[in-house]
C-alpha positions in Angstrom: 26.2 108.0 71.0 29.7 109.0 72.3 31.1 106.0 74.1 34.2 105.8 76.3 36.5 102.9 75.6 38.7 102.1 78.6 40.6 99.2 77.1 44.4 99.3 76.6 45.4 100.9 73.3 45.8 97.8 71.1 42.5 96.3 72.2 40.8 99.7 72.2 41.5 100.2 68.5 39.6 97.0 67.6 36.6 98.0 69.9 36.6 101.5 68.3 36.3 100.0 64.9 33.2 98.0 66.0 31.6 101.1 67.5 32.1 103.1 64.3 30.5 100.3 62.3 27.5 100.5 64.7 27.2 104.2 64.1 28.7 105.4 67.4 31.6 107.7 68.2 34.3 106.1 70.3 36.2 108.1 72.9 39.5 106.4 73.7 40.4 106.7 77.4 42.5 103.8 78.4 43.2 103.8 82.1 46.1 101.2 82.0 48.6 99.6 79.6 50.2 96.2 79.8 53.8 95.6 80.8 54.8 92.1 79.5 57.2 89.8 81.3 58.3 87.3 78.6 61.1 86.0 80.8 58.5 85.0 83.5 56.5 83.3 80.8 59.5 81.4 79.4 60.6 80.3 82.9 57.1 79.0 83.7 56.8 77.2 80.4 60.2 75.4 81.0 58.8 73.6 84.0 56.6 70.5 83.7 52.9 71.1 83.0 50.1 69.2 81.3 47.9 72.1 80.2 47.8 75.8 79.9 45.0 78.1 81.2 44.7 81.6 79.9 42.0 84.1 81.0 43.2 87.1 79.0 44.5 87.6 75.4 47.1 89.9 77.0 48.8 86.9 78.5 49.1 85.4 75.0 50.7 88.7 73.8 53.4 88.2 76.5 54.5 85.1 74.6 55.3 86.7 71.3 59.1 86.9 72.0 59.2 83.2 73.1 59.9 80.1 71.0 56.7 78.2 71.4 57.6 75.3 69.0 57.8 72.7 71.7 54.5 73.8 73.2 52.3 73.8 70.1 50.4 70.6 71.0 50.0 71.5 74.7 46.2 71.7 75.5 45.2 75.3 76.1 42.0 76.2 77.9 40.9 79.9 77.6 38.3 81.9 79.3 36.5 82.7 76.0 36.6 82.7 72.2 38.6 86.0 71.9 41.4 84.6 74.0 41.2 81.3 72.2 41.6 83.0 68.9 44.7 84.9 70.2 46.2 81.5 71.3 45.5 79.9 67.9 47.2 82.9 66.2 50.2 82.4 68.5 50.6 78.9 67.1 48.8 76.7 69.7 47.0 73.9 68.0 44.9 72.3 70.8 42.9 75.3 72.0 39.5 75.1 73.7 37.4 78.2 74.5 35.6 78.2 77.8 32.2 79.6 78.6 33.2 83.2 79.2 34.4 83.9 82.7 37.1 82.5 85.1 34.7 80.8 87.5 33.0 78.9 84.7 36.4 78.0 83.2 37.5 76.5 86.5 34.3 74.5 86.6 35.1 73.2 83.1 38.6 72.1 84.0 37.2 70.4 87.2 34.7 68.5 85.1 37.5 67.3 82.8 39.7 66.4 85.7 42.6 68.4 84.3 45.7 68.5 86.5 49.1 70.1 86.5 47.8 73.3 84.9 50.0 76.3 84.2 47.9 79.4 84.5 49.4 82.3 82.5 48.0 85.3 84.3 48.2 89.1 84.8 48.2 91.5 87.7 45.9 92.7 89.0 43.3 90.0 88.3 40.1 88.7 89.7 40.6 85.7 92.1 37.6 83.6 91.1 39.5 81.3 88.6 42.2 80.4 91.0 39.7 80.0 93.8 37.7 77.6 91.6 40.7 75.5 90.9 41.6 75.3 94.6 38.1 74.4 95.5 38.1 71.6 92.9 41.4 70.2 94.2 43.2 70.8 90.9 47.0 71.1 90.8 48.1 74.3 89.2 50.8 77.0 89.1 50.3 80.6 88.4 52.8 82.7 86.4 52.3 86.4 86.1 53.3 87.1 82.5 52.1 90.8 82.5 50.9 93.5 84.8 48.6 96.4 84.0 50.2 99.8 84.7 48.0 102.7 85.2 48.5 105.5 82.7 47.6 109.2 82.7 45.3 110.8 80.2 46.7 113.4 77.8 45.3 116.9 77.8 43.5 116.1 74.6 41.9 113.0 76.2 40.8 115.0 79.2 39.3 117.6 76.9 37.0 114.9 75.5 35.2 114.8 78.9 34.3 118.5 78.8 31.0 117.5 77.1 30.7 114.2 79.0 30.1 111.2 76.8 26.9 109.1 76.9 28.3 105.7 78.0 31.4 103.7 79.0 32.4 100.1 78.3 34.0 98.3 81.3 35.8 95.0 81.1 37.2 94.5 84.6 36.5 95.6 88.2 40.0 97.2 88.4 39.2 99.3 85.4 35.9 100.3 86.9 37.6 101.5 90.1 40.2 103.4 88.3 37.8 105.0 85.8 35.4 106.3 88.4 38.2 107.5 90.7 39.1 109.9 87.9 35.6 110.9 86.7 33.1 111.0 89.5 33.5 114.7 89.9 32.9 115.3 86.2 29.6 113.4 85.9 26.7 115.6 85.0 24.1 115.9 87.8 21.0 116.8 85.7 18.2 114.5 86.9 16.9 113.9 83.3 20.3 112.7 82.1 21.8 109.2 82.4 25.4 108.1 82.0 25.2 104.5 80.8 27.8 102.0 82.3 28.0 98.8 80.3 29.7 96.0 82.2 31.0 92.7 80.8 29.8 90.9 83.9 28.0 91.3 87.2 31.3 91.2 89.2 32.3 94.3 87.4 29.0 96.1 88.1 29.5 95.9 91.8 32.4 98.4 91.5 30.2 101.0 89.9 29.2 103.8 92.2 25.5 104.1 93.0 24.2 107.4 91.7 20.8 108.4 90.4 22.3 109.6 87.1 24.2 106.4 86.5 22.4 103.5 84.7 24.2 100.2 84.9 23.8 97.5 82.3 25.3 94.0 82.5 26.0 91.8 79.4 24.0 88.6 79.3 27.2 86.7 78.5 30.7 87.9 79.1 31.6 88.6 75.5 32.2 91.9 73.8 29.5 91.2 71.3 26.9 90.8 74.1 28.3 94.0 75.7 27.8 96.0 72.6 24.3 94.6 72.2 23.4 96.6 75.4 23.9 99.8 73.4 20.4 99.4 71.9 18.8 99.8 75.3 20.8 103.0 76.0 20.1 105.0 72.8 17.0 106.7 74.0 18.5 108.6 77.0 21.6 110.5 76.1 23.8 112.7 78.2 24.9 116.1 76.9 
């Protein structure tokens, strides 16, 4: 299958390698790229906090230009294992991976009674993590350490859509909105064809347009491995 990868370039390369190993052809069409703000991260880290919360590995990448030596032992709670591994590689020693999404991470922190949390976040972002912290009465500050800037596709990338691919991987609601804003007019209308939209979570799926030729699939757990497992249910009905 030809599968569109919408992730930013660095992350997309790793996903593409997985797809090739699974026998698929990745089509790299990132809709945004990160702009890091290491100064905002450094300023936030200089203020008192008892724990860090991170819901994206991109926030960890924003710390690469910062001296983290005095923060190595600070407890770090991440949304999932991928972000946890990025935090460990950055040098944090007390890292705990959450159950996979922001809402569940907020619930975990509430169960632990964690206070004075510094949330290293991006923009735009889903609100559920911060809403969960507020609902639980937890004290926290949010620092936007990066923002996602929408990027244009090259002529070569646009040409890859002339024979429309079979599926797309979506990791955020914002990406879903941006992707379909660009491609709705290009989707084939043949009734016997399906374009498979693979979503990391149900909150992403609600941003997918309703169309007879679009088949939506939601990962059982919000991990890339579970997302890629959905490909086995798509292989029988290709577009093109």
